[in-house]
C-alpha positions in Angstrom: 83.4 117.8 114.5 84.1 116.1 111.2 84.2 112.4 110.4 86.9 110.7 108.5 86.5 107.2 107.0 89.6 105.0 107.1 90.0 101.8 105.1 92.9 99.4 105.0 94.3 98.8 101.5 94.4 95.1 100.5 97.9 93.7 100.3 99.5 91.1 98.0 98.8 88.2 100.5 95.0 88.8 100.6 93.1 85.5 100.8 89.8 84.2 102.1 91.2 82.0 104.9 89.7 84.1 107.8 86.1 84.0 106.6 83.5 84.4 109.3 81.3 81.4 110.3 77.7 82.0 109.5 78.4 85.0 107.2 76.5 84.6 103.9 79.1 86.6 101.9 81.9 84.4 103.4 80.1 81.2 102.5 79.6 82.4 98.9 83.3 83.1 98.5 84.6 80.1 100.5 86.1 78.1 97.6 86.8 81.1 95.4 90.4 82.0 94.6 91.3 85.4 95.9 92.5 88.3 93.7 94.5 90.8 95.7 94.9 93.3 92.8 91.1 93.4 92.1 90.4 93.6 95.9 92.8 96.6 96.2 91.3 98.3 93.2 87.8 97.8 94.6 88.9 99.5 97.8 90.3 102.4 95.9 87.1 102.8 93.9 85.1 102.9 97.2 87.4 105.6 98.5 87.1 107.6 95.3 83.3 107.4 95.5 83.3 108.7 99.1 85.6 111.5 98.2 83.4 112.4 95.2 80.5 112.7 97.7 82.5 115.2 99.7 83.5 112.9 102.5 87.0 112.6 104.0 88.9 109.4 103.3 92.0 108.0 104.9 94.0 104.9 104.2 96.0 102.3 106.2 98.7 100.7 104.2 98.8 96.9 104.0 100.6 95.1 106.9 103.9 93.4 106.2 103.2 89.7 106.1 104.7 87.6 107.4 105.8 90.1 110.1 109.5 89.3 110.1 110.5 91.4 113.2 107.8 89.7 115.2 108.9 86.2 114.2 112.6 87.1 114.9 111.6 88.4 118.4 110.1 85.0 119.1 113.4 83.3 118.0 111.7 81.3 115.2 114.6 81.4 112.8 114.3 77.7 111.8 110.6 78.1 111.3 111.1 81.2 109.2 113.6 79.5 107.0 111.2 76.6 106.4 108.4 79.0 105.7 110.3 81.0 103.2 111.6 77.8 101.5 108.0 76.5 101.1 106.5 79.9 100.2 109.2 81.5 98.2 106.6 83.6 96.3 106.1 85.8 99.4 109.7 87.0 99.1 108.9 88.8 95.8 106.5 91.1 97.7 108.6 92.2 100.6 
């Protein structure tokens, strides 16, 4: 039996909003601005290191955020329109 390490690649909407209570690393980064590009590159570097050590590495692509089909299924058209109006930067990524 062989083991494969899987990591999720960081997407363009990466932020620190879901930090864990009581986690020292989370507390340290609490007020820091996030940098999705650097976070993604750090994840790729980790994967390259594991591969160089002879380990198997897999990736999960970033999730679509916001998940439009999910919002549509909940009939949240008006909410979606307000969201995209307020956060028009998200449209550039998806």
